[in-house]
C-alpha positions in Angstrom: -44.2 -18.4 47.7 -45.6 -20.4 44.5 -45.3 -24.0 45.0 -44.0 -26.5 42.8 -45.3 -27.4 39.8 -46.7 -31.0 40.7 -46.6 -32.4 36.7 -42.8 -31.9 36.7 -42.1 -33.1 39.8 -43.9 -35.8 38.4 -42.3 -36.3 35.0 -40.7 -39.9 34.3 -37.2 -39.1 33.0 -38.3 -40.9 29.7 -41.1 -38.1 29.6 -38.7 -34.9 30.8 -35.6 -36.1 28.1 -38.5 -35.9 25.2 -39.5 -32.8 26.4 -35.7 -31.7 26.7 -35.0 -32.7 23.4 -38.0 -30.6 22.0 -37.0 -27.6 23.9 -40.5 -28.2 25.6 -39.0 -27.9 29.2 -35.2 -27.2 30.3 -33.7 -29.5 32.9 -32.6 -26.1 34.5 -37.1 -25.9 35.2 -37.2 -29.1 36.4 -34.0 -29.4 38.7 -35.6 -25.8 40.2 -39.2 -27.5 40.5 -38.0 -30.5 42.4 -35.6 -27.9 44.4 -38.8 -26.5 45.4 -41.0 -29.6 46.3 -37.6 -30.6 48.9 -37.5 -27.7 50.3 -41.7 -27.8 50.7 -42.3 -31.1 52.2 -38.8 -32.7 52.3 -38.9 -32.3 55.8 -41.9 -34.2 56.5 -40.5 -37.3 55.1 -36.8 -37.5 55.9 -36.3 -39.4 52.5 -32.7 -38.0 52.0 -29.5 -37.2 53.9 -27.9 -34.9 52.1 -29.3 -32.3 48.7 -27.0 -30.9 46.5 -29.2 -28.5 44.8 -27.0 -25.4 44.1 -24.7 -27.6 42.1 -27.1 -29.3 40.5 -28.5 -25.9 39.0 -25.2 -26.0 37.4 -24.7 -28.8 36.3 -28.9 -28.0 34.9 -27.8 -25.2 33.1 -24.6 -27.4 31.4 -27.2 -29.7 29.8 -29.5 -27.2 28.7 -26.8 -25.4 26.9 -26.2 -29.1 25.5 -30.0 -29.2 24.5 -29.8 -26.2 22.9 -26.8 -27.4 20.9 -28.1 -30.6 20.4 -26.3 -31.0 16.4 -22.9 -30.0 17.8 -22.7 -31.8 21.2 -23.5 -35.8 21.3 -26.5 -35.8 24.0 -25.7 -38.4 27.1 -28.9 -41.2 27.9 -29.6 -39.2 30.8 -28.2 -35.8 30.5 -30.0 -33.6 32.4 -32.0 -35.9 34.3 -31.8 -35.4 38.5 -31.3 -38.6 40.4 -31.4 -39.4 44.2 -28.3 -42.1 44.9 -28.9 -44.0 48.0 -26.3 -43.0 51.0 -25.3 -46.8 51.2 -24.2 -46.0 48.0 -20.2 -44.9 47.4 -19.7 -41.4 45.5 -16.0 -40.4 45.7 -15.5 -37.3 47.6 -19.1 -37.3 49.1 -20.4 -38.3 52.5 -21.3 -41.5 52.1 -22.7 -42.8 55.8 -24.1 -46.1 55.2 -26.9 -45.2 57.5 -24.8 -45.7 60.2 -22.7 -43.3 63.0 -19.5 -45.3 62.6 -19.5 -43.7 59.2 -20.8 -40.2 59.8 -18.5 -38.0 58.4 -16.6 -41.1 55.9 -16.1 -39.5 52.2 -14.9 -43.0 50.2 -12.1 -42.3 47.5 -14.1 -44.2 44.9 -17.4 -44.8 43.6 -19.4 -47.7 43.1 -19.8 -49.0 39.1 -23.5 -48.2 38.8 -23.4 -45.2 40.3 -20.0 -44.3 38.2 -22.3 -45.0 35.1 -25.3 -43.3 35.9 -23.4 -40.5 36.6 -21.5 -40.7 33.3 -24.8 -40.8 31.7 -25.4 -37.4 32.0 -27.7 -37.6 35.8 -27.4 -34.9 38.1 -26.5 -35.8 41.4 -29.3 -34.0 43.2 -29.9 -35.7 46.2 -28.6 -38.9 48.7 -31.8 -41.0 50.0 -31.6 -42.6 53.3 -31.1 -46.3 53.9 -31.3 -47.9 57.5 -28.0 -48.8 58.9 -26.3 -51.1 57.0 -28.9 -51.5 54.3 -30.3 -54.2 57.1 -33.9 -53.7 56.9 -37.1 -53.4 55.5 -38.4 -50.3 57.2 -35.8 -47.0 56.9 -35.1 -45.6 60.1 -31.5 -45.4 61.8 -29.5 -43.8 64.8 -27.8 -41.5 62.8 -30.6 -40.4 60.3 -34.2 -40.9 62.5 -37.3 -42.1 60.4 -38.2 -41.8 56.5 -41.9 -41.4 55.9 -44.1 -42.7 53.3 -45.8 -40.0 51.5 -48.9 -41.7 50.6 -49.3 -42.0 54.9 -46.4 -40.6 57.0 -47.8 -43.0 60.0 -46.2 -46.0 57.6 -43.1 -46.5 56.1 -42.1 -46.0 52.5 -40.1 -49.5 52.9 -36.4 -50.6 53.0 -33.5 -50.5 52.4 -34.1 -48.2 49.6 -36.4 -46.6 51.6 -35.8 -42.9 50.5 -35.3 -43.8 47.1 -39.4 -45.0 47.5 -40.2 -41.7 49.1 -38.2 -39.6 46.9 -40.0 -41.0 43.8 -43.4 -41.2 45.3 -43.6 -37.7 46.4 -41.8 -36.0 43.4 -39.1 -35.2 44.9 -37.0 -36.8 42.4 -36.9 -38.2 38.8 -34.9 -41.2 39.5 -33.2 -42.6 42.2 -31.3 -45.9 42.5 -30.9 -48.8 45.0 -29.6 -52.1 46.4 -31.9 -55.1 46.9 -30.3 -58.1 48.7 -33.9 -59.4 50.1 -35.7 -57.3 48.5 -34.7 -53.3 48.9 -35.9 -52.4 45.9 -38.8 -54.0 45.9 -39.9 -53.5 48.9 -40.0 -50.0 48.9 -41.4 -50.1 45.6 -44.3 -52.1 46.6 -45.3 -49.8 49.7 -44.1 -46.7 48.1 -45.8 -47.1 45.0 -43.2 -47.3 42.1 -41.1 -49.6 40.1 -37.9 -52.0 41.6 -36.4 -53.7 40.0 -33.5 -56.4 41.0 -31.5 -57.0 38.2 -30.1 -61.1 37.8 -26.6 -61.6 39.4 -23.9 -60.0 37.2 -26.1 -58.4 34.9 -25.3 -54.7 37.0 -21.8 -54.6 38.7 -21.3 -55.4 42.1 -19.1 -52.5 44.4 -16.0 -53.1 46.0 -17.4 -53.3 49.5 -19.4 -56.9 48.5 -17.4 -58.3 46.0 -19.0 -61.4 44.7 -22.1 -61.0 47.1 -24.8 -62.7 45.0 -27.7 -61.8 46.9 -27.1 -57.8 46.3 -27.9 -56.5 43.3 -27.8 -52.6 42.6 -31.2 -51.5 40.8 -33.4 -48.6 39.6 -36.2 -47.1 41.6 -38.1 -45.1 39.4 -42.1 -44.0 38.5 -42.4 -46.3 35.4 -41.3 -49.6 33.7 -39.7 -47.7 31.0 -37.5 -45.8 33.2 -36.4 -49.0 34.7 -35.2 -49.9 31.2 -33.7 -47.0 30.4 -31.6 -46.7 33.7 -30.7 -50.5 33.4 -29.2 -49.9 29.7 -26.9 -47.2 31.5 -25.8 -49.5 35.0 -25.6 -52.7 32.9 -22.8 -54.3 31.3 -19.1 -55.7 32.2 -17.4 -53.5 34.6 -13.0 -54.3 35.2 -14.1 -54.0 39.5 -16.5 -56.9 39.2 -14.9 -60.7 38.0 -18.8 -61.6 37.8 -20.2 -58.9 35.7 -21.0 -60.1 32.4 -19.5 -59.6 29.3 -22.7 -60.0 26.8 -24.7 -56.7 27.9 -28.3 -56.7 27.3 -29.7 -53.7 25.8 -33.6 -53.3 26.7 -35.8 -51.8 23.9 -38.0 -48.2 24.3 -41.3 -50.4 23.9 -42.2 -53.9 24.1 -44.3 -56.4 22.1 -48.0 -57.5 24.0 -48.3 -60.5 25.9 -50.8 -61.8 23.9 -50.4 -65.7 24.1 -47.7 -65.7 26.9 -47.5 -68.5 29.7 -47.7 -67.0 32.7 -47.5 -69.1 36.1 -49.0 -67.2 39.6 -48.5 -68.1 43.3 -50.2 -66.6 46.2 -47.9 -68.0 48.6 -45.4 -69.6 47.0 -46.0 -72.5 49.5 -46.0 -70.8 53.0 -46.1 -67.1 53.0 -49.6 -65.7 55.0 -51.1 -62.9 53.0 -53.3 -60.3 54.1 -56.9 -60.1 52.3 -56.2 -57.3 50.5 -53.3 -57.8 49.2 -55.1 -61.0 47.9 -57.5 -59.1 46.4 -55.4 -57.1 44.4 -53.4 -59.5 43.3 -55.9 -61.7 41.7 -57.2 -58.4 40.4 -53.5 -58.0 38.5 -53.8 -61.8 37.5 -57.3 -61.0 35.9 -56.1 -58.1 34.2 -52.9 -60.0 32.5 -55.8 -62.7 31.5 -57.4 -59.5 29.8 -54.3 -59.0 28.2 -53.8 -61.9 26.1 -51.9 -64.1 28.7 -52.7 -67.8 30.0 -52.1 -67.2 33.7 -52.2 -70.8 35.4 -52.1 -71.3 39.2 -49.0 -73.0 40.4 -47.7 -74.4 43.6 -44.2 -73.5 44.1 -43.5 -76.0 47.3 -41.1 -73.8 49.4 -41.1 -73.6 52.8 -39.6 -71.5 55.5 -36.6 -73.7 55.3 -35.8 -71.3 52.8 -35.1 -68.6 55.0 -32.7 -70.2 57.0 -30.8 -70.1 53.9 -31.3 -66.5 53.1 -30.5 -65.7 57.2 -27.7 -67.7 57.1 -25.9 -66.0 54.2 -27.7 -62.8 54.8 -26.1 -62.6 58.6 -23.0 -64.1 57.1 -22.4 -61.0 55.0 -23.0 -58.6 57.8 -20.7 -60.4 60.0 -18.3 -60.3 57.8 -18.8 -56.7 56.8 -19.4 -54.7 59.8 -17.7 -57.4 62.5 -14.6 -55.2 62.9 -16.9 -52.1 64.0 -18.8 -53.8 66.7 -15.5 -53.1 69.7 -15.9 -49.2 69.1 -19.2 -49.2 67.8 -21.6 -51.9 69.6 -23.6 -49.4 71.7 -24.4 -46.7 69.1 -26.0 -49.3 66.4 -29.2 -50.4 65.8 -30.2 -53.2 68.2 -31.5 -55.4 65.8 -28.1 -55.0 63.2 -26.1 -55.3 66.0 -28.2 -59.3 66.2 -27.6 -59.8 62.7 -23.9 -59.6 62.6 -23.3 -61.2 65.9 -25.4 -63.8 64.3 -23.3 -64.2 61.8 -20.0 -64.1 63.2 -21.2 -67.0 65.1 -21.9 -69.6 61.5 -19.5 -72.2 60.5 -18.1 -72.0 57.3 -19.8 -75.1 56.9 -23.3 -74.0 57.7 -22.6 -70.9 55.1 -21.6 -73.8 52.5 -24.7 -75.4 53.0 -26.6 -72.5 52.2 -26.3 -73.7 48.4 -27.9 -77.3 49.3 -31.1 -74.9 50.4 -30.9 -72.5 47.4 -30.6 -76.0 45.0 -33.7 -77.4 46.7 -35.7 -74.0 45.8 -34.5 -74.5 42.2 -35.7 -77.8 41.9 -39.3 -76.4 42.2 -39.0 -73.2 40.4 -36.6 -74.3 37.6 -39.5 -76.6 36.3 -42.2 -74.1 36.6 -40.1 -71.2 34.7 -38.9 -74.1 32.2 -42.8 -74.4 31.2 -44.4 -70.8 32.0 -43.0 -67.7 30.5 -42.6 -66.0 34.2 -44.1 -66.3 37.5 -46.0 -63.7 39.3 -46.7 -63.4 43.0 -47.4 -60.9 45.5 -44.2 -58.2 46.1 -45.1 -57.9 50.1 -48.3 -59.8 52.5 -48.9 -56.5 54.0 -50.0 -53.3 52.5 -48.3 -51.0 54.5 -46.4 -51.4 58.3 -46.4 -48.8 60.9 -43.2 -46.3 61.1 -42.7 -47.8 64.3 -42.1 -51.1 63.2 -40.0 -53.5 65.5 -37.6 -55.8 63.3 -36.8 -57.9 66.6 -40.4 -57.5 67.7 -43.0 -60.7 68.1 -46.0 -58.8 67.3 -47.0 -58.9 63.9 -49.9 -61.1 62.9 -51.1 -61.6 59.4 -54.7 -63.1 59.0 -54.6 -63.3 63.2 -51.7 -65.5 62.6 -48.5 -64.7 64.2 -45.5 -64.1 61.5 -41.3 -62.9 61.7 -41.3 -59.3 62.3 -38.2 -59.6 60.0 -39.0 -61.0 57.0 -42.5 -62.6 57.8 -44.2 -60.0 55.8 -42.4 -60.5 52.6 -42.4 -62.5 49.4 -38.8 -60.7 47.9 -35.9 -62.4 50.5 -36.9 -66.2 48.9 -36.0 -64.7 45.6 -32.8 -63.3 46.2 -31.5 -66.9 47.1 -32.5 -67.0 42.9 -29.7 -64.6 42.4 -29.9 -65.0 38.2 -33.5 -64.4 38.2 -35.0 -61.0 37.3 -37.1 -60.3 39.4 -39.4 -56.7 39.1 -42.0 -55.1 41.8 -44.7 -53.2 39.9 -47.9 -51.1 41.6 -51.0 -53.6 41.5 -53.7 -51.4 43.7 -54.7 -49.7 47.1 -54.8 -51.8 49.9 -57.6 -51.3 52.5 -56.2 -48.5 54.0 -55.3 -46.6 51.1 -51.7 -48.2 51.1 -50.5 -49.2 47.5 -49.4 -52.7 47.2 -47.4 -54.5 44.6 -47.0 -57.5 42.4 -43.9 -59.2 42.0 -42.9 -60.2 38.4 -40.2 -63.4 38.3 -38.2 -64.0 35.0 -36.0 -67.0 34.0 -32.7 -67.0 34.7 -31.3 -63.8 32.8 -34.5 -63.5 30.9 -34.5 -59.5 31.6 -36.6 -58.9 28.5 -39.6 -60.4 29.2 -40.1 -59.5 33.1 -40.2 -55.8 31.4 -42.4 -56.9 28.7 -45.0 -58.0 31.1 -44.5 -55.4 33.5 -45.0 -52.4 30.8 -48.2 -54.5 29.5 -49.5 -54.5 33.1 -48.9 -51.1 33.7 -50.1 -49.6 30.3 -53.8 -51.6 30.9 -53.6 -50.5 34.3 -52.0 -46.6 34.5 -50.2 -45.4 38.0 -49.4 -42.4 37.6 -52.4 -40.8 37.8 -52.3 -41.3 41.1 -50.2 -39.2 43.7 -50.2 -38.8 47.4 -51.7 -36.0 48.9 -49.0 -34.6 50.8 
């Protein structure tokens, strides 16, 4: 059988829609190519829990008819584009497992607001992407679904918790995908898998019913270009009746962005306390050089944070887990991921006073970051401290070292979670190069509160100067 057309499988949504409109390509052709790609390499990666290609083909034919009769019908923003929805996001009437045996056959009676908007905008649900149990980890594996692998090298993880999304985008299994980000769950797989992941500022995109008012958690796009991230953001964002925190003001991102010449950008390698691997350091400094060549003034700064930021994040993270799954423990504790269970049990022990005091920790972080972002248009730093982690990586282990120094197996290798404490800052991860083992690395762009356009502007300029889509994993 003829292999899938990789040029189709690696199209961005922006490119695909342009070709749909010009009749150079049909949504049916693209859907069939993705279906074939999933059949060929899907089992090697284990990036999806369910696929819906037969139904997707029917919807693609309906989209094809709309493009043929575009003058008579108003085309929706994502008409005919296949999407992978994270199996942590509720979809009405579809099995949504949250990566857990406790929900192996669960069918929600409602759809998460951002997912609802994506599907109403014409995106075609073609797959559900894998997540670790209850999205608790930066490594995607679970007792229910097993191990998800990185298409650049299947010995390594694609990251998490939106790891199935990252692997799907990197492998050409899906055109666009979505993710959630509570400690880096969009940005971690973006860095490890070589794609674009975005954490919008809290309130920009509505939250779901399962995590009301939780400002650590953010729904965002997982895509292969900055343009596609903007396309999805313009659909996902805006006030929703379900979420009291969703902003009335809707941020509409443009199709193209101005140059960054004359902008002032701050740069930190370690945020004041992290250990960063040498290959990541090299790629980050190369990225800073590229930004300077684009006309930006980039200056190194001292963010001045310390490991106290982790206590702030972990206390809130554990408390959220205790509240979310505590009632499940009597029945399911012996069938859960051990470290996920530990997080929940720790959370159940936190006092209300300790949980409240995390506000002081977040305030302390902002006292140093705030003045930097007052002086500079944005801050850049590595997304992660490493370029790869093995699929067997144990969150609860003690074996991880960076530059010969021991770090936390759970999050000591990540620069993302600290910015979930800064929930109102938009943060994007874009590919910055390849590490010493041939695995992708990421650059993190941190904006002023609610300043999405500047983050996209910097990311778009960097992407244009150092095209990433010429690179594809050889799988």
